[in-house]
N, C-alpha and C positions, 0 to 999 in steps of 0.2 A: 723306833718301835715303841708304840704305846701299850700300857700295861693295863687292862682291865682289873675291875676288882673281881671279876669272875676268875681271871687268870690267877690272879693270887691266892684266892680261896680255894681253888680247885686242883691246885698243884704246890705240895710243900716244897718241892725243889726250887720252883719260881720263887715262892715266899722266902725261903733261905737264902737264896742267891740275892734277892734284892735286899733282905736285912743286911747282909754283909756289906753290900754297895753302900748303903746310908750309913753305916758304921764308919765306912772310909772317908765320910764328907768330914769337913772341918768341924770341930765342935761347936762353934759360934753357930754354924748353919744348924747343926743338929738341935742345939737347945734353944733356937730363934722363936719357936712357937709355930714354925711352918707346918702344915698337914703332911703326912706321907706321901700323898699324891704330888705336892708341890715339890718335896725333896727328890722325889723320884724324877720328877720333870727337870729340876736342876741338875741332876746325875746326868740324864739322858744328852743333855745339851753340853757336857762337859764341865760345868761347874763342881768344883771340889773343895774351893776356900773362897771366902768373901772376895778377895781381889780379882777372881774370875768373873764376877758380876760386871765388871766394867766392859767387857766386851759385848753387852745386850743392851739394847733400849726396853724402855718398860713395855712398848708394842710388842717387840719380839718375844719377851717373856711371857705376855699374856697369850701368846698365839700357841704356847706349848700346851699340850693336853695334861691336866692335873694343876696348873697353875692358874688361879683365878684372882679377881679383885682383892681379897682378904690376903692371899699370899704377896700380892703386889704392896699392899699397905705395911705388911710385916717387913718386907724387905725396904722399903722406904724408910721406916720408923728406925729400922736397926741398923741398917747399911746405907744411909743415905748418900753419904760422900763416895760411895763406890758405883751409884746407878746413873747410866748416860741419861742425859735429858730425853 
């Protein structure tokens, strides 16, 4: 389920729920420089810590709403040993 910016801006409960989800991510993911949409995309596919990244290819990650080229670049730079080719 994707979350649009309108969903977040229009509903404080949804905002707070996503803030809590993002806080549950491993600190390395939270401080990696990824955007909020990219962090939400990772959370939606079950990535909670860096080692979870090894379940996905770059193409699979890019197909997720909120994950773009910049997010992939950050993941490659920060967690290159964990990403599948």
